[in-house]
N, C-alpha and C positions, 0 to 999 in steps of 0.2 A: 570638759565641762560637766558639772553635775546635772542630774535630771531634776530640775526645780519645779515646784508646783505652781509656777507662775507663767504667764504669757510673756515670753522674752523676744517675740518677733519685732524687728525694727528697733531694738534697743542697742545702745552703744555697749562696747565691751566693759567700760567702766561702770555703767548702770547695771549690767548683768552681775558684775562682781559685787556691787552693793547689795543686790537682792540675795546673792549667795551668802555673803557675810551676815546679813540680817537674819536669814533663815537659820543659819548655824547658831547664831547667838540666841535666838528664841528657843531653839531645841535644847540648848545647854541650860536654859533657865526655867523653862516652863514645860508642862506636859501638853504637847500640841498635837493636833490632828489636822487632816486635810478634809475640808467639808465642801462638798459640791452641791448639797441638797438645799441649803438655806437660800431663801429668796431675799435679796437686798435690792431695793429700788433706789438708784442713785439720784433720781429726780424728786424723791420724797423730802429731801433735806436741802435747804438753800445752800449749805456749805459744799455740797457735792453735785449740785444740779447743773453740770456742764454738758452741753450736747455732744462734746467730743470726748467724754469720759466713759470708759467701760470697766467692768470688773476683770482684773487680771489674775486674781487668786483670792482664796479665802482660807484662813487658818482658824481652827477652833482652839481656844485656850481652855483646857479641861481641868477644872478645879472644883472646889465646893460651890463656887459661884461662877459658872462658866460664862464666857463671852467669846466674841469673834474679832479677828483682825481682818478687815477688808482692804485688799490692796487694789487701789484704783489706778488705771493707766489712762493718761490723758494725751491726746494728740494735739500738737501745736504746729503752726506753719507761718511762714513769713516770706516776703519777697526781698531780693537784694536791692540796695539803693540805686545801683547803676545798671540793673538788668531785670528782666522779667523772670529770672530763675526763681522757682519756688523751693523753699527749704522746709522739710518736714522732720519733726523729731517727736519722741515720746518720753514722758516722764511719769514716775510713780509717786503717789502719796499713799499714806496708810491711815486708816481710821478704825478705831475700836467701835464695835456695835454691841449694845447691851439691851436685853429685854428686861424692863422693870415691871414691878407689880403695881406701881402707882401711875396714874394718868397725869402727866405734866402739862398737857396741852402743847402749844408751840412755844419754845423758849430758846433764846440764844444767849450764851454766856461766854464772854472773853475778857481779857484784862483791859481795864479802862485806860484810855489815853488822855492826854491833855486836850486834844481836839474834841473828844467826847464831852468833856466838861464844858468847853466853850459852846458847843452845839446845844447842850442841855439848858444853857441860860436862855436861849431863844426858843428852842423847841423841846421842852421836857417830855421825854417819851419813855425813859428807862424806869424799871422797877426800883423802888427804894426799900431799904431794910433798916428802918430807924432803930430797931432793937439789936442790930448787928453791924455796928459802925466799921469794924475792920473789913468785913466782907463787902459792905456797901461801898467803901472807899476803893477797894482793890479791883472790883469787877463791874463790867458794863453788862446789864441784864435787860433784855426786852422780851415781851411775851404778848400773846393775843388774849390772855385770860389771867389777870392779876390774882384773882381769888384762887383759882385752881393751882397756879404756880406757887403762891405762898404756902398753900397746904402741902404741896409735894416737896418744896424746898425747905424742909425743916432744918433744925440746927445741925443734926448729924450729917445731912447732905451738904450743907454749906461748909461745915468744918472740913469735910473730905475734899471739897472743891478748892479750898484754900491752898492745897498742894498742887494745883494744876500748873503745868509749865507755862512759861511766858508766851510762847508761840501757839499754844493750844487753844482750840475752840470747842465748846460743848454745845450741842444742839439736841433738842428733843422734839418728838412728834408723837403725841399720845403717850404710850408706854414704851416707845422705842427711843433709844438715846445713842448718839454717836459722839465720839471725842477724837479729835485729830489735829493735824497741823497742815495748813495750806502749802508749806514749803516742801521741796523735793525730799524724798525719803533718805534717811541716813540711819545707820545701825544704832548708834547711841540714843537717838531721839525715839526710835521705835521701841527699844527696851524701856525707856522712861515712860512712854505712852502705855505700854502693856502693864507696867507696874502700877501706874495711876489708875488705869481702867479696872484692874483687879480690886482696888479699894472701892471704887464706885459700884462695881458689880456685887460686892459683898453687902451693900446697904439693903435693908429691907423696908 
């Protein structure tokens, strides 16, 4: 087994293999480094604020617009239906972490669903972009500060976000931005995330 820059304790062999394949694929495509000094607070963002989640590894993507890939390890447990036996397992998700120059406030962006449109009829709470119908129709956006969010989410930003994968979520807190997928890590999805994050990181 390779010496991976991730916490592999209590992972299944298949999950360790996914981490190894993902690490190799990232090294082949990007100039990456191992970063242990950056401080990332998992509780800062709603998408990662799980009490059973810890940081299992951090990679820096070194380019003209650098960003980080945060590998989060989450503990799950359940009990058998016919016994009191407890089952524990661990899974990884991966999130891109980008420091921006603009203050976005708190924003959540994800692909809009049919249920979102139904709820909006009764409880309208999402941001609207009347001057950008394609973006407005495609994404569900909520914020705590409409004015600040509209200023930060200019056309260049929205145009870049149009390429966000179907399962991805983008969340901001001030000048910090994360992008990720709540689903278990897989190699292809992580490469897609890193490619998309590099475009967002390049925005000024």
